[in-house]
C-alpha positions in Angstrom: 2.9 5.2 24.5 1.3 2.6 22.2 2.2 2.1 18.6 0.1 4.0 16.0 0.0 1.1 13.4 -3.4 -0.3 12.6 -4.2 -3.8 11.3 -4.6 -4.0 7.5 -7.5 -6.5 8.0 -10.3 -6.6 8.6 -11.5 -3.6 6.6 -13.7 -1.0 8.3 -17.5 -1.5 8.1 -20.1 1.2 7.8 -22.2 1.8 10.9 -26.0 1.3 10.5 -27.7 4.5 9.3 -24.6 6.3 8.1 -25.1 8.9 5.5 -21.5 9.9 4.9 -19.3 6.9 4.2 -16.1 8.9 3.3 -14.1 7.9 6.4 -14.5 4.1 6.1 -14.3 4.2 2.3 -11.1 6.3 2.3 -9.5 4.1 5.1 -10.4 0.9 3.1 -9.0 2.3 -0.1 -5.7 3.2 1.6 -5.5 -0.3 3.1 -6.3 -1.9 -0.3 -3.5 0.2 -1.9 -1.0 -1.0 0.8 -2.0 -4.6 0.3 -1.6 -4.4 -3.5 1.8 -2.6 -3.7 5.2 -4.1 -3.6 7.5 -2.8 -0.9 10.5 -0.8 -2.0 12.9 -2.1 0.6 13.4 -3.1 4.2 14.4 0.0 6.1 15.9 0.4 9.6 15.3 4.1 9.7 12.6 6.3 8.2 13.6 7.6 4.8 13.4 11.4 4.3 10.7 11.8 1.7 9.0 15.0 0.7 8.4 15.2 -3.1 5.1 14.3 -4.8 7.0 11.5 -6.6 7.5 9.9 -3.2 3.7 9.4 -2.8 2.9 5.7 -2.7 6.3 4.6 -1.3 5.9 1.5 0.8 8.6 0.1 3.1 8.9 -2.7 5.6 10.5 -1.8 8.9 13.6 -3.9 9.5 14.0 -2.2 12.9 11.7 -0.1 15.1 11.0 3.5 14.0 10.1 5.2 17.3 6.9 3.6 18.4 6.5 1.4 15.2 7.8 -2.1 15.6 9.9 -4.2 13.3 7.9 -5.8 10.5 5.3 -3.0 10.3 4.4 -1.6 6.9 5.1 2.1 6.4 3.2 3.9 3.6 4.0 7.5 2.5 1.3 9.6 0.8 0.2 13.2 0.9 3.3 14.1 3.0 2.1 11.7 5.7 3.3 8.3 7.0 0.7 5.6 7.7 1.6 2.4 9.5 -0.1 -0.9 9.2 0.3 -4.2 10.9 0.6 -7.0 8.3 -1.7 -10.0 8.5 -0.5 -13.6 8.9 0.4 -15.1 5.5 0.7 -11.8 3.7 3.2 -11.8 0.9 5.2 -8.8 -0.2 7.7 -8.6 -3.0 10.9 -6.5 -2.2 12.9 -6.3 -5.4 13.1 -9.8 -6.8 12.4 -11.6 -3.5 8.9 -12.6 -2.3 8.6 -12.4 1.5 5.8 -13.9 3.7 4.7 -12.5 7.1 4.4 -15.4 9.4 4.7 -15.8 13.2 5.3 -12.1 13.5 8.2 -11.8 11.1 9.0 -11.4 7.4 10.7 -14.4 5.9 11.9 -14.9 2.3 9.4 -17.1 0.5 11.4 -17.6 -2.7 14.8 -16.0 -3.5 15.1 -17.1 -7.1 13.2 -18.6 -10.0 15.0 -21.9 -9.3 13.0 -22.1 -6.1 9.8 -22.6 -8.1 8.6 -25.8 -9.7 8.6 -25.6 -13.5 5.7 -25.7 -15.9 6.2 -29.4 -16.5 5.5 -30.1 -12.9 2.5 -27.9 -12.9 1.1 -29.6 -16.0 1.5 -33.1 -14.5 -0.2 -32.1 -11.2 3.0 -31.6 -9.3 2.0 -28.1 -8.3 -1.2 -27.6 -6.3 -3.9 -25.3 -7.7 -3.2 -21.8 -6.3 0.5 -22.4 -5.9 3.3 -20.7 -7.8 5.4 -22.2 -10.6 7.6 -20.9 -13.4 7.7 -20.9 -17.1 11.0 -19.6 -18.4 11.5 -16.3 -16.5 7.9 -15.8 -15.5 6.2 -16.8 -12.2 2.6 -18.0 -12.6 -0.2 -19.3 -10.4 -1.7 -22.6 -11.2 -5.5 -22.0 -11.6 -6.6 -25.5 -12.8 
């Protein structure tokens, strides 16, 4: 039996002539929420969740959960699990560690603030526009 996970990208499009766009709109809103959220942890087995406070819980599978393969994103909402295939280059924070999905696996991108260039390097052009750097204990993105 095939896995039930669906790709996060591309988002669904509305067919021509549609009058009720609820299904693509709801699916896209769910995908956007999964993209925006940090993951709580890497999990080898499915956590037992049931309370309303568990809604919005996002995990990265560190081992297969039945049909769902390692690396899949598992999102719990409204007493239902939804599974998504991450896209190449996706970054998810788990605790204090940023992880990047590349070549079919999650790899730590940065493990500590010391892995980032400092603000002096950013100010002198040592950090490319769009890349991360640090100022004190804050991680920032160079925009200019």
